[in-house]
FIVEX-275561 format. One line per 10 residues: number of its first residue (from 0); their letters; for each residue x, y, z of N, C-alpha, C. Coordinates in Angstrom, 1 decimal. Atoms other than C-alpha are relative to their C-alpha. Example, Ala and Ser with C-alpha at 12.3 -4.5 7.8 and 13.67 -1.06 7.14 Angstrom:
2
0) as) 0.9,-1.2,0.0,12.3,-4.5,7.8,0.9,1.2,0.0 | -0.9,-1.1,0.0,13.7,-1.1,7.1,-0.8,1.1,0.8
***
This chain:
319
0) mdnlsdemid) 0.4,-0.9,-1.1,18.3,-114.0,-107.6,1.1,0.0,1.1 | -1.1,-0.1,-1.0,20.7,-112.8,-104.9,-0.4,-0.8,1.3 | 0.2,0.8,-1.2,21.1,-114.6,-101.5,-1.0,0.6,0.9 | 1.0,-0.6,-1.0,19.1,-112.1,-99.5,-1.4,-0.3,-0.5 | 1.3,0.3,0.4,16.1,-112.6,-101.7,-0.4,-1.5,0.2 | 0.2,1.5,-0.3,16.5,-116.4,-101.5,-0.4,-0.2,1.4 | 0.2,0.2,-1.4,16.6,-116.1,-97.8,-1.4,0.5,0.4 | 1.4,-0.5,-0.3,13.4,-114.0,-97.7,-1.0,-0.9,-0.4 | 1.0,0.9,0.5,11.5,-116.4,-99.8,0.0,-1.3,0.8 | 0.0,1.3,-0.8,12.7,-119.5,-97.9,-0.6,0.3,1.4
10) aglfraeltf) 0.6,-0.3,-1.3,11.8,-117.8,-94.6,-1.5,0.1,0.0 | 1.5,-0.1,0.1,8.3,-117.0,-95.8,-0.6,-1.4,-0.2 | 0.5,1.3,0.2,7.8,-120.6,-96.9,0.0,-0.8,1.3 | -0.2,0.7,-1.2,9.1,-121.9,-93.6,-1.2,0.4,1.0 | 1.1,-0.4,-0.9,6.5,-119.8,-91.7,-1.4,-0.3,-0.6 | 1.3,0.4,0.6,3.8,-121.0,-94.1,-0.8,1.3,-0.3 | 0.7,-1.3,0.2,2.9,-117.3,-94.8,0.0,0.3,-1.5 | 0.0,-0.2,1.4,3.9,-117.3,-98.5,-0.7,-1.1,-0.7 | 0.8,1.0,0.7,1.5,-119.0,-100.8,0.2,0.1,-1.5 | -0.2,0.1,1.4,1.6,-120.1,-104.4,-1.0,0.9,-0.7
20) rqlahfvaaa) 1.0,-0.9,0.6,-1.6,-118.1,-105.0,0.6,1.5,0.0 | -0.7,-1.3,-0.1,0.3,-114.9,-103.9,1.0,0.2,-1.2 | -1.0,-0.1,1.0,3.1,-115.7,-106.3,-0.7,0.0,-1.4 | 0.7,0.0,1.3,0.7,-116.5,-109.2,-0.7,1.4,-0.2 | 0.6,-1.4,0.2,-1.1,-113.1,-108.6,1.0,1.0,-0.3 | -1.1,-0.9,0.2,2.2,-111.3,-108.5,0.5,-0.1,-1.5 | -0.5,0.2,1.3,3.4,-112.9,-111.7,-0.9,0.5,-1.1 | 1.0,-0.4,1.0,0.2,-112.3,-113.6,-0.1,1.5,-0.1 | 0.0,-1.5,0.1,0.2,-108.6,-112.6,1.2,0.5,-0.6 | -1.2,-0.5,0.6,3.8,-108.2,-113.6,0.0,-0.2,-1.5
30) eegtisgaar) 0.0,0.3,1.4,3.2,-109.9,-117.0,-1.1,0.8,-0.7 | 1.1,-0.8,0.7,-0.1,-108.0,-117.7,0.3,1.5,0.1 | -0.3,-1.4,-0.2,1.3,-104.7,-116.4,-1.1,0.8,0.8 | 1.0,-0.7,-0.8,-1.9,-103.9,-114.5,-0.7,-1.0,0.9 | 0.8,0.9,-1.0,-3.9,-105.3,-111.5,-1.3,-0.5,-0.7 | 1.3,0.4,0.6,-7.1,-105.3,-113.6,0.3,-1.0,-1.1 | -0.4,1.0,1.0,-5.3,-107.2,-116.4,0.2,-1.4,0.6 | -0.2,1.3,-0.7,-4.2,-109.9,-113.9,-1.3,-0.5,0.5 | 1.4,0.4,-0.5,-7.8,-110.0,-112.5,-0.7,-0.7,-1.1 | 0.7,0.6,1.2,-9.2,-110.7,-116.0,0.6,-1.3,-0.3
40) rlqfsasaia) -0.7,1.2,0.4,-6.6,-113.3,-116.7,-0.3,-1.2,0.9 | 0.1,1.1,-1.0,-7.0,-115.2,-113.5,-1.5,-0.2,0.5 | 1.5,0.0,-0.4,-10.8,-114.5,-113.0,-0.1,0.2,1.5 | 0.1,-0.5,-1.4,-10.3,-112.9,-109.6,-0.4,1.4,-0.1 | 0.3,-1.5,0.0,-11.5,-109.5,-108.5,1.3,0.7,0.1 | -1.2,-0.8,0.0,-9.0,-106.7,-108.8,0.5,0.2,1.5 | -0.3,-0.2,-1.4,-9.2,-106.1,-105.0,0.7,-1.2,0.6 | -0.6,1.2,-0.5,-8.3,-109.7,-104.4,1.5,-0.1,-0.4 | -1.4,0.0,0.6,-5.2,-109.5,-106.7,0.8,1.0,0.8 | -0.8,-1.0,-0.7,-4.1,-106.3,-105.0,0.3,-0.4,1.4
50) asitelervl) -0.3,0.5,-1.4,-4.5,-107.7,-101.5,1.0,-1.1,0.1 | -1.0,1.1,0.1,-2.6,-110.8,-102.5,1.4,0.5,-0.1 | -1.3,-0.6,0.2,0.3,-108.8,-103.7,0.5,0.7,1.2 | -0.4,-0.7,-1.3,0.3,-106.6,-100.6,0.4,-1.0,1.1 | -0.4,1.0,-1.0,0.4,-109.7,-98.4,1.3,-0.6,-0.4 | -1.3,0.5,0.4,3.3,-111.1,-100.5,1.1,1.0,0.4 | -1.0,-1.0,-0.3,5.2,-107.9,-100.0,0.2,0.0,1.5 | -0.1,0.1,-1.5,4.5,-108.1,-96.2,0.9,-1.2,0.4 | -0.7,1.3,-0.3,5.8,-111.7,-96.1,1.5,0.2,-0.3 | -1.4,-0.1,0.4,9.0,-110.8,-98.0,0.7,1.2,0.6
60) gaelcirrra) -0.6,-1.2,-0.6,9.5,-107.5,-96.3,0.6,1.0,-1.0 | -0.5,-0.8,1.1,10.0,-105.6,-99.5,-1.1,0.4,-1.0 | 0.9,-0.5,1.0,8.1,-103.5,-102.0,0.3,-0.7,-1.4 | -0.2,0.7,1.3,7.7,-105.5,-105.3,-0.4,0.8,-1.2 | 0.4,-0.8,1.1,5.9,-103.0,-107.4,-0.6,1.3,0.4 | 0.6,-1.3,-0.3,4.8,-99.4,-107.6,-1.3,0.0,-0.8 | 1.3,-0.1,0.7,1.1,-99.0,-108.4,-0.5,1.4,-0.1 | 0.5,-1.4,0.3,-0.2,-95.9,-110.1,-1.3,-0.1,-0.7 | 1.3,0.0,0.6,-3.8,-95.4,-110.8,0.0,0.4,-1.5 | 0.2,-0.3,1.4,-4.6,-95.5,-114.5,1.4,-0.2,-0.8
70) qgitltstgs) -1.3,0.1,0.7,-0.9,-96.2,-115.3,0.6,-1.4,0.2 | -0.4,1.4,-0.2,-0.6,-99.9,-114.2,1.1,-0.1,1.1 | -1.0,0.2,-1.1,2.3,-101.2,-112.1,1.4,0.0,-0.7 | -1.4,0.0,0.4,6.1,-100.9,-112.4,0.7,-0.8,1.1 | -0.7,0.8,-0.9,8.3,-103.5,-110.8,1.2,0.8,0.6 | -1.2,-0.6,-0.7,10.9,-102.3,-108.2,1.2,-0.9,-0.4 | -1.2,0.9,0.3,14.4,-103.7,-108.4,-0.1,-1.3,0.7 | 0.3,1.3,-0.7,13.4,-106.3,-105.8,-1.0,-0.8,-0.7 | 1.0,0.7,0.8,10.3,-107.2,-107.8,0.6,-0.6,-1.2 | -0.6,0.5,1.2,12.4,-107.7,-110.9,0.9,-1.3,0.4
80) lvlprarrll) -0.8,1.1,-0.5,14.6,-110.1,-108.8,-0.9,-1.2,0.4 | 0.9,1.0,-0.4,11.6,-112.0,-107.4,-0.7,-0.6,-1.1 | 0.9,0.5,1.1,9.7,-112.4,-110.7,0.5,-1.3,-0.6 | -0.4,1.3,0.6,11.9,-115.1,-112.3,0.0,-1.1,0.9 | 0.0,1.0,-1.0,12.2,-117.0,-109.1,-1.5,-0.5,0.3 | 1.4,0.4,-0.2,8.4,-116.9,-108.6,-0.5,-0.8,-1.2 | 0.4,0.8,1.2,7.9,-118.2,-112.2,0.5,-1.4,0.2 | -0.6,1.4,-0.1,10.3,-121.1,-111.5,-0.8,-0.8,1.1 | 0.7,0.7,-1.0,8.5,-122.0,-108.3,-1.4,-0.5,-0.5 | 1.3,0.4,0.6,5.1,-122.0,-110.0,0.1,-1.1,-1.0
90) sevaelgfav) -0.2,1.0,1.1,6.5,-124.0,-112.9,0.3,-1.4,0.7 | -0.3,1.2,-0.7,7.9,-126.6,-110.5,-1.2,-0.7,0.7 | 1.2,0.6,-0.6,4.6,-127.0,-108.7,-0.9,-0.6,-1.1 | 0.8,0.5,1.1,2.8,-127.4,-112.0,0.6,-1.3,-0.5 | -0.6,1.2,0.5,5.3,-130.0,-113.1,-0.2,-1.2,1.0 | 0.3,1.0,-0.9,4.7,-131.9,-109.9,-1.4,-0.6,-0.3 | 1.3,0.5,0.4,1.0,-132.1,-110.8,0.0,-0.8,-1.2 | 0.0,0.8,1.2,1.7,-133.2,-114.3,0.7,-1.4,0.1 | -0.7,1.3,-0.2,4.1,-135.9,-113.1,-0.9,-1.0,0.7 | 1.0,0.9,-0.7,1.4,-137.3,-110.8,-1.0,-0.5,-0.9
100) rgdgeqlvgp) 1.0,0.4,1.0,-1.2,-137.3,-113.5,0.5,-0.9,-1.1 | -0.5,0.9,1.0,1.1,-139.0,-115.9,0.4,-1.4,0.5 | -0.4,1.3,-0.6,1.8,-141.9,-113.5,1.4,-0.5,-0.3 | -1.4,0.4,0.3,5.4,-141.8,-114.5,0.2,-0.8,-1.3 | -0.1,0.7,1.3,4.6,-143.5,-117.8,-0.2,0.8,-1.2 | 0.3,-0.9,1.1,3.1,-140.9,-120.0,0.2,1.4,0.4 | -0.1,-1.4,-0.3,3.9,-137.3,-120.3,-1.3,0.7,-0.1 | 1.3,-0.7,-0.1,1.1,-134.9,-119.4,0.3,1.5,0.2 | -0.2,-1.4,-0.2,0.8,-131.2,-119.6,0.2,0.8,-1.3 | -0.2,-0.8,1.2,1.3,-128.2,-121.9,1.4,0.1,-0.5
110) lvvgcfvtla) -1.4,-0.3,0.6,4.2,-127.5,-124.3,-0.2,1.0,-1.1 | 0.1,-1.0,1.1,4.6,-124.4,-126.4,1.4,0.2,-0.6 | -1.3,-0.1,0.8,7.3,-124.3,-129.1,-0.2,1.2,-0.9 | 0.0,-1.1,0.9,8.2,-121.2,-131.0,0.8,-0.3,-1.2 | -0.7,0.3,1.3,9.4,-121.1,-134.6,0.1,1.3,-0.8 | -0.2,-1.2,0.9,10.9,-118.5,-136.9,-0.9,-0.1,-1.2 | 1.1,0.0,1.0,8.4,-117.4,-139.5,0.3,-0.8,-1.3 | -0.2,0.7,1.3,10.1,-118.8,-142.6,0.3,-1.5,0.2 | -0.3,1.4,-0.3,11.1,-122.1,-140.9,-1.3,-0.8,0.3 | 1.2,0.6,-0.5,7.6,-122.8,-139.6,-0.7,-0.9,-1.0
120) pailprvlee) 0.7,0.9,0.9,5.9,-124.2,-142.8,0.7,-1.3,-0.3 | -0.7,1.2,0.3,8.7,-126.6,-143.4,0.3,-0.9,1.1 | -0.4,0.8,-1.1,9.4,-127.8,-139.9,-1.2,-0.4,0.9 | 1.0,0.2,-1.0,6.4,-127.4,-137.6,-1.1,-1.1,-0.3 | 1.0,1.0,0.2,3.8,-129.6,-139.3,0.4,-1.4,0.3 | -0.6,1.3,-0.4,6.0,-132.7,-139.0,0.2,-0.2,1.5 | -0.3,0.1,-1.4,7.0,-131.9,-135.5,-1.3,-0.2,0.8 | 1.3,0.1,-0.8,3.4,-131.4,-134.3,-0.6,-1.4,-0.2 | 0.6,1.3,0.3,2.2,-134.6,-136.0,0.7,-1.2,0.7 | -0.8,1.1,-0.7,5.0,-136.9,-134.7,0.0,0.1,1.5
130) fedlhprvsi) 0.0,-0.2,-1.5,5.0,-135.4,-131.2,-1.3,-0.4,0.5 | 1.3,0.4,-0.5,1.3,-135.8,-130.8,-0.2,-1.5,-0.1 | 0.0,1.5,0.0,1.6,-139.5,-131.9,0.7,-0.6,1.1 | -0.8,0.5,-1.1,4.3,-140.1,-129.4,-0.5,0.3,1.4 | 0.4,-0.4,-1.4,2.8,-138.2,-126.5,-1.4,0.6,-0.1 | 1.3,-0.5,0.3,-0.9,-137.9,-127.0,-0.6,0.8,1.2 | 0.6,-0.8,-1.2,-1.6,-136.5,-123.4,0.7,1.3,0.2 | -0.6,-1.4,0.0,0.7,-133.5,-124.0,-0.8,0.9,-0.9 | 0.7,-1.0,0.8,-1.1,-130.4,-125.2,1.0,0.9,-0.6 | -1.0,-0.7,0.7,1.4,-129.1,-127.7,-0.6,1.2,-0.8
140) dftvdaqdel) 0.5,-1.2,0.8,0.9,-125.6,-129.2,1.3,0.7,-0.5 | -1.2,-0.7,0.6,3.1,-123.2,-131.1,-0.3,1.5,-0.2 | 0.1,-1.4,0.4,3.8,-119.6,-131.9,1.0,0.3,-1.0 | -0.9,-0.3,1.1,5.4,-118.2,-135.0,0.3,1.4,0.0 | -0.4,-1.4,-0.2,7.4,-115.0,-134.8,1.4,0.2,-0.6 | -1.4,-0.4,0.4,10.6,-113.1,-135.7,1.0,-0.4,1.1 | -1.1,0.5,-0.9,13.9,-113.9,-134.0,0.0,0.7,1.3 | -0.1,-0.8,-1.2,13.9,-111.1,-131.4,-1.2,-0.4,0.9 | 1.2,0.3,-0.8,10.4,-111.9,-130.3,0.0,-1.4,0.6 | -0.2,1.3,-0.5,11.2,-115.6,-130.0,0.9,-0.1,1.2
150) raallagsid) -1.0,0.0,-1.1,14.2,-114.9,-127.8,-0.7,0.6,1.3 | 0.7,-0.6,-1.1,12.1,-112.6,-125.6,-1.0,-0.9,0.7 | 1.0,0.9,-0.5,9.4,-115.2,-125.3,0.7,-1.2,0.8 | -0.8,1.0,-0.7,12.0,-117.8,-124.2,0.4,0.5,1.4 | -0.5,-0.6,-1.3,13.4,-115.5,-121.5,-1.1,0.3,0.9 | 1.2,-0.3,-0.8,9.9,-114.6,-120.3,-0.7,-1.3,0.5 | 0.6,1.3,-0.3,9.0,-118.3,-120.1,-1.4,-0.2,-0.6 | 1.2,0.2,0.7,6.0,-117.9,-122.4,0.0,-1.1,-1.0 | -0.2,1.2,0.8,7.4,-120.6,-124.7,1.1,-0.8,0.6 | -0.9,1.0,-0.6,9.3,-123.7,-123.7,1.3,-0.1,-0.8
160) aaimyamgdm) -1.2,0.2,0.9,11.7,-124.0,-126.7,-0.3,0.7,-1.3 | 0.2,-0.7,1.3,12.2,-122.4,-130.1,0.9,-0.6,-1.1 | -0.8,0.4,1.2,13.4,-123.4,-133.6,0.3,1.3,-0.7 | -0.4,-1.4,0.5,15.3,-120.4,-134.9,1.4,-0.1,-0.6 | -1.4,-0.2,0.5,18.5,-119.2,-136.5,0.9,0.4,1.1 | -1.0,-0.3,-1.0,21.7,-119.0,-134.5,0.6,1.3,-0.4 | -0.5,-1.3,0.3,22.1,-115.3,-135.2,-0.5,1.0,1.0 | 0.3,-1.0,-1.0,22.0,-112.2,-133.1,0.4,-0.3,1.4 | -0.4,0.2,-1.4,22.2,-112.2,-129.3,-0.5,-1.4,0.4 | 0.4,1.3,-0.5,22.2,-115.8,-128.2,0.7,-0.4,1.3
170) ddlesfvlye) -0.8,0.3,-1.2,24.3,-115.4,-125.0,-0.9,-0.6,1.1 | 0.8,0.5,-1.1,21.3,-116.1,-122.7,-0.9,-1.2,-0.4 | 0.7,1.2,0.5,20.1,-119.1,-124.7,1.0,-1.2,-0.1 | -0.7,1.2,0.3,21.2,-122.7,-124.8,-0.6,-0.6,-1.3 | 0.5,0.5,1.3,20.9,-124.5,-128.2,0.8,-1.2,-0.5 | -0.8,1.0,0.8,22.0,-127.4,-130.4,-0.5,0.2,-1.4 | 0.2,-0.2,1.5,22.3,-127.3,-134.2,-0.8,-1.1,-0.6 | 0.7,1.0,0.7,19.7,-129.1,-136.3,0.6,-0.2,-1.4 | -0.7,0.0,1.3,21.2,-128.2,-139.7,0.5,1.3,-0.4 | -0.5,-1.3,0.5,23.0,-125.5,-141.6,-0.6,0.3,-1.3
180) argyalfges) 0.6,-0.5,1.3,21.6,-123.4,-144.4,1.0,1.1,-0.5 | -0.9,-1.1,0.6,23.2,-120.8,-146.7,-0.9,0.8,-0.9 | 0.7,-0.9,0.8,21.9,-117.8,-148.5,0.1,-0.2,-1.5 | 0.0,0.1,1.5,21.0,-117.7,-152.2,-0.8,1.1,-0.6 | 0.8,-1.1,0.7,19.6,-115.3,-154.8,-1.2,-0.6,-0.7 | 1.2,0.4,0.6,16.1,-115.6,-156.1,-0.4,0.9,-1.1 | 0.4,-0.8,1.1,14.9,-114.5,-159.5,-1.3,-0.5,-0.7 | 1.1,0.4,0.9,11.9,-114.5,-161.8,0.6,-0.6,-1.2 | -0.5,0.8,1.2,12.3,-116.7,-164.9,0.5,0.9,-1.1 | -0.4,-0.9,1.1,12.6,-113.7,-167.2,1.2,0.9,0.3
190) nplarqdtvt) -1.1,-0.8,-0.4,15.4,-112.1,-165.3,1.3,-0.5,-0.6 | -1.2,0.5,0.6,18.7,-112.3,-167.3,0.9,-0.7,0.9 | -0.9,0.6,-0.9,20.6,-113.2,-164.2,-0.4,-1.4,0.4 | 0.5,1.3,-0.3,18.4,-116.3,-163.8,0.6,-1.0,-1.0 | -0.6,0.9,1.0,20.2,-117.7,-166.9,1.5,-0.3,0.2 | -1.4,0.2,-0.4,23.6,-117.6,-165.3,0.1,-1.2,0.9 | -0.3,1.2,-0.9,25.2,-120.6,-163.5,0.0,0.5,1.5 | 0.0,-0.7,-1.3,25.9,-118.3,-160.5,0.0,1.5,-0.2 | 0.0,-1.5,0.1,25.7,-114.6,-159.7,1.0,0.5,1.1 | -1.0,-0.6,-1.0,28.2,-112.3,-157.9,-0.7,1.0,0.8
200) vqqlaeaplv) 0.5,-1.1,-0.9,27.6,-109.9,-155.1,0.0,1.3,-0.7 | -0.1,-1.2,0.8,28.7,-107.1,-157.4,-1.2,0.1,-1.0 | 1.2,0.0,0.9,26.0,-108.1,-160.0,-1.3,0.3,0.8 | 1.2,-0.2,-0.8,23.4,-108.2,-157.3,-0.2,1.5,0.5 | 0.1,-1.3,-0.5,24.3,-104.8,-155.9,-0.5,1.0,-1.0 | 0.4,-0.9,1.1,23.5,-103.2,-159.3,-1.5,-0.2,-0.3 | 1.4,0.3,0.4,20.0,-104.7,-159.5,-0.9,0.4,1.2 | 1.0,-0.3,-1.1,16.8,-103.8,-157.5,-0.2,-1.2,0.9 | 0.2,1.1,-1.0,16.5,-105.8,-154.3,-1.3,0.1,0.7 | 1.2,0.2,-0.8,13.3,-107.0,-152.8,0.4,-0.6,1.4
210) lfdqtpstry) -0.6,0.4,-1.3,14.4,-107.1,-149.1,-1.0,-0.7,0.9 | 0.9,0.7,-1.0,12.7,-109.7,-146.9,0.5,0.6,1.4 | -0.4,-0.8,-1.1,12.8,-107.4,-143.9,-0.5,-0.6,1.3 | 0.4,0.7,-1.2,12.6,-109.7,-140.9,1.3,-0.5,0.7 | -1.2,0.5,-0.8,15.2,-110.2,-138.2,0.0,-1.5,0.2 | -1.4,-0.5,0.4,17.7,-111.9,-138.7,0.2,0.0,-1.5 | -0.2,0.1,1.4,17.1,-112.3,-142.4,0.6,1.3,-0.6 | -0.5,-1.2,0.5,17.7,-108.6,-143.0,1.5,0.2,0.3 | -1.4,-0.2,-0.4,21.0,-108.6,-141.1,0.8,-0.9,-0.8 | -0.8,1.0,0.8,22.2,-111.7,-143.0,0.1,0.5,-1.4
220) amslfdghgv) 0.0,-0.4,1.4,21.3,-110.3,-146.4,1.0,1.3,-0.2 | -0.8,-1.2,0.1,22.9,-106.9,-145.8,1.5,-0.2,0.3 | -1.4,0.3,-0.3,26.0,-108.4,-144.3,0.8,-0.5,-1.2 | -0.7,0.4,1.2,26.8,-110.0,-147.7,0.5,1.1,-0.8 | -0.5,-1.2,0.8,27.1,-106.6,-149.3,1.0,0.8,0.8 | -0.9,-0.7,-0.9,28.8,-105.0,-146.3,1.4,-0.6,-0.1 | -1.3,0.7,0.1,31.5,-107.6,-146.5,0.8,0.2,-1.2 | -0.7,-0.3,1.2,32.4,-106.6,-150.0,0.0,1.5,-0.4 | -0.1,-1.4,0.2,32.1,-102.9,-149.6,-0.9,0.6,-1.0 | 1.0,-0.5,1.0,29.0,-102.4,-151.8,-1.3,0.2,0.8
230) vprvrhrthv) 1.3,-0.3,-0.6,25.5,-101.1,-151.0,-1.1,-0.4,-1.0 | 1.1,0.5,0.9,22.4,-102.8,-152.5,-1.0,1.1,-0.3 | 1.1,-0.9,0.4,19.6,-100.9,-154.3,-1.3,-0.6,0.5 | 1.3,0.5,-0.6,16.6,-101.7,-152.0,-1.2,0.6,-0.7 | 1.2,-0.5,0.7,13.5,-101.4,-154.2,-1.3,-0.1,0.9 | 1.2,0.2,-0.9,10.9,-102.9,-151.8,0.5,-0.7,1.2 | -0.2,0.7,-1.3,10.8,-104.1,-148.2,-1.3,-0.7,0.3 | 1.2,0.8,-0.4,8.4,-106.9,-147.2,0.3,-0.7,1.3 | -0.1,0.8,-1.3,7.7,-108.7,-143.9,-0.6,-1.4,-0.2 | 0.7,1.3,0.3,6.1,-111.7,-145.7,0.9,-0.7,-1.0
240) feltrsivar) -0.8,0.8,0.8,8.2,-114.4,-147.1,-0.6,-0.3,-1.4 | 0.6,0.3,1.3,5.8,-115.5,-149.9,-0.3,1.3,-0.8 | 0.2,-1.2,0.8,5.1,-111.9,-150.9,1.3,0.4,-0.6 | -1.3,-0.2,0.6,8.8,-111.5,-151.4,0.2,-0.8,-1.3 | -0.2,0.9,1.1,8.9,-114.5,-153.7,-0.9,0.4,-1.2 | 0.9,-0.3,1.1,5.8,-113.4,-155.6,0.4,1.3,-0.7 | -0.5,-1.2,0.7,7.2,-109.9,-156.3,1.1,-0.3,-1.0 | -1.1,0.4,0.8,10.4,-111.4,-157.6,-0.4,-0.8,-1.2 | 0.4,0.8,1.2,8.6,-113.9,-159.8,-0.6,0.8,-1.1 | 0.6,-0.8,1.1,6.8,-111.1,-161.7,1.0,1.0,-0.6
250) sdsayailvq) -1.0,-1.0,0.4,10.0,-109.0,-162.2,1.0,-0.6,-1.0 | -1.1,0.4,0.9,12.6,-109.2,-165.0,1.3,0.7,0.4 | -1.3,-0.7,-0.5,15.1,-107.2,-162.9,0.2,-0.2,1.5 | -0.1,0.0,-1.4,14.4,-107.5,-159.2,0.4,-1.4,0.5 | -0.4,1.3,-0.6,15.8,-110.3,-156.9,-0.2,0.1,1.5 | 0.0,0.1,-1.5,15.8,-111.4,-153.3,1.1,-0.9,0.5 | -1.0,0.9,-0.6,18.3,-113.0,-151.0,-0.7,-0.6,1.2 | 0.7,0.8,-1.0,16.8,-115.7,-148.9,0.9,-1.2,0.5 | -0.8,1.1,-0.5,18.0,-118.6,-146.8,-0.9,-1.3,0.0 | 0.9,1.1,0.1,15.0,-120.9,-146.5,-0.4,-0.4,-1.4
260) rpsnkssyeg) 0.2,0.4,1.4,14.5,-123.0,-149.7,-1.2,-1.0,0.0 | 1.2,0.9,0.1,10.9,-124.3,-150.1,0.1,-1.0,-1.2 | 0.0,1.0,1.1,10.4,-127.4,-152.2,-0.8,0.5,-1.2 | 0.8,-0.5,1.1,7.8,-125.5,-154.3,0.8,1.2,-0.6 | -0.8,-1.0,0.7,9.7,-123.5,-156.9,-0.9,0.9,-0.8 | 0.9,-0.9,0.6,6.7,-121.4,-157.9,-0.5,1.0,1.0 | 0.6,-0.9,-0.9,5.2,-118.3,-156.4,-1.5,-0.4,0.3 | 1.5,0.3,-0.3,1.6,-118.2,-155.0,-0.8,0.1,-1.2 | 0.8,-0.1,1.2,0.4,-117.2,-158.4,0.4,-1.1,-1.0 | -0.4,1.1,0.9,2.1,-120.3,-159.9,1.1,0.4,-1.0
270) lpivekeiep) -1.1,-0.4,0.9,4.9,-118.3,-161.7,1.3,-0.6,0.5 | -1.3,0.7,-0.4,8.3,-120.0,-161.8,1.0,1.0,0.6 | -1.1,-0.8,-0.6,11.1,-118.7,-159.7,1.3,-0.9,0.1 | -1.3,0.7,0.2,14.8,-119.6,-160.0,1.0,0.4,1.1 | -1.1,-0.1,-1.1,17.4,-120.1,-157.2,1.3,-0.1,-0.6 | -1.4,0.1,0.5,21.0,-119.3,-157.9,1.0,0.2,1.1 | -1.0,-0.1,-1.0,24.1,-119.7,-155.8,0.8,1.4,-0.2 | -0.7,-1.3,0.0,26.1,-116.5,-154.9,1.5,-0.2,0.1 | -1.5,0.0,-0.1,29.8,-115.9,-155.4,0.5,1.4,0.5 | -0.5,1.1,-0.8,31.7,-115.6,-153.2,-1.1,-0.6,0.8
280) tpppvsvvfa) 1.0,0.8,-0.8,29.9,-118.3,-151.2,-0.4,0.7,1.3 | 0.4,-0.6,-1.2,27.9,-116.7,-148.4,0.3,-0.9,1.2 | -0.2,0.8,-1.2,28.6,-117.9,-144.8,-1.2,-0.8,0.3 | 1.2,0.8,-0.4,26.4,-120.7,-143.5,-0.6,0.6,1.3 | 0.6,-0.4,-1.2,23.9,-120.1,-140.8,-0.7,-1.2,0.6 | 0.6,1.2,-0.6,22.7,-122.7,-138.3,-1.4,0.2,0.4 | 1.4,0.1,-0.5,19.1,-123.6,-137.6,0.1,-0.8,1.3 | -0.2,0.6,-1.3,18.9,-124.5,-133.9,-1.3,-0.2,0.8 | 1.0,0.3,-1.0,16.7,-125.9,-131.2,0.5,0.7,1.3 | -0.5,-0.9,-1.1,16.9,-123.3,-128.3,-0.9,0.0,1.1
290) wargtspsqr) 0.8,-0.2,-1.2,15.8,-122.8,-124.8,0.7,1.0,0.9 | -0.6,-1.0,-0.9,16.5,-120.3,-122.0,1.1,-0.6,0.9 | -1.1,0.4,-0.8,19.9,-120.6,-120.3,-0.4,0.1,1.5 | 0.2,-0.1,-1.4,19.7,-121.3,-116.6,-1.4,-0.6,0.5 | 1.2,0.7,-0.3,16.3,-123.1,-116.8,0.1,-1.5,0.0 | 0.0,1.5,0.0,15.5,-126.7,-116.1,-1.1,-0.4,-1.0 | 1.1,0.4,0.9,13.6,-128.0,-119.2,-0.9,-1.1,0.6 | 0.9,1.0,-0.4,10.5,-130.0,-118.5,0.3,-1.3,-0.7 | -0.1,1.2,0.7,10.3,-133.6,-119.5,-0.7,0.1,-1.4 | 0.6,-0.2,1.3,8.0,-132.5,-122.3,1.0,0.7,-1.0
300) tlalaelmra) -1.0,-0.7,0.8,10.7,-130.1,-123.6,1.1,-1.0,-0.4 | -1.1,1.0,0.3,13.3,-132.9,-123.3,-0.5,-1.0,-1.1 | 0.5,0.9,1.0,11.0,-135.2,-125.3,0.0,0.6,-1.4 | 0.0,-0.7,1.3,10.6,-132.6,-128.0,1.4,0.1,-0.6 | -1.4,0.0,0.5,14.4,-132.2,-128.2,0.4,-1.3,-0.5 | -0.3,1.3,0.5,14.7,-135.9,-128.6,-0.6,-0.3,-1.3 | 0.6,0.2,1.3,12.3,-135.9,-131.4,0.7,0.8,-1.1 | -0.7,-0.9,0.9,14.1,-133.0,-133.1,1.4,-0.7,-0.4 | -1.3,0.7,0.3,17.4,-135.0,-132.9,-0.3,-1.2,-0.9 | 0.4,1.1,0.9,15.6,-138.0,-134.5,-0.3,0.5,-1.4
310) qypraastl) 0.3,-0.5,1.3,14.3,-135.9,-137.3,1.2,0.6,-0.8 | -1.2,-0.5,0.6,17.7,-134.3,-137.9,1.2,-0.7,0.6 | -1.0,0.9,-0.6,20.2,-137.1,-137.3,1.4,0.7,0.2 | -1.3,-0.7,-0.1,23.2,-134.7,-137.7,0.0,1.1,1.1 | 0.2,-1.0,-1.0,21.9,-132.5,-134.9,1.2,-0.1,1.0 | -1.2,0.0,-0.8,24.8,-131.5,-132.7,-0.4,0.1,1.5 | 0.2,-0.1,-1.4,25.1,-131.8,-128.9,-1.2,-0.7,0.5 | 1.1,0.6,-0.7,22.5,-132.9,-126.4,-0.6,1.0,1.0 | 0.7,-0.9,-1.0,20.0,-131.3,-124.0,0.0,-0.8,1.3
***
């Protein structure tokens, strides 16, 4: 936030006119997009939420949002500047309460971790079990989503950290590497290419592709062909990892390009599926533990990062 906005907030606090309730009402309205949505979320009346935001605007001496009947609210440029600072202030107050309740010995409070859809079944169960054993007073929860949605959730503050691929726009995130993975081709047992030691990009380009269409998996798969000047024959697009594997398992010609390698080498129907390395070797992609740049991770987030480093001893860097 710019210096002028900092000064406005600091002045309001000094005069004891700005309250955390006003900030909470403003943040809720901004996140819900409507006064009525904020009222339902916080269990206040809509008139109380509106009055609270009006008072906050008076204290700061600036209009934070434009309110249109039946159209919700739109943040002004000042409102967009105030919103992340308000979130941080509310977060710091909450952390103060959690620290007192924890008596400095045990971690207390909520923790939400996001995970990319294909990584979640292999990573999250162990993380949840071990973290709950180590920190029983922390209420850990999770969300599973695609890459872009996880990044947006980190920046919005709706999740504390995420386990994701280091692909796409990562400029506004901090992260450390847990491990590296590499793409491979997947076939049904009856596919002739499944009997080869390896397969080439050119061979794959001539066969029907079942594309797992989920960012960043789509981008990774298509880049293998782009780098060799060939275009794949996309037969099906799916948004479900196991559906991709099941379609391939039943086919004697189709294939998929995936990165995550489940221990189970059968489809949901119990049909065998065969993994083959690709030539030339695809580039590696890093699986990372990430959080929003410029934020101060809570002690609970730091504890989760410590656990992730323990689970993946080769994890790079520190938080």
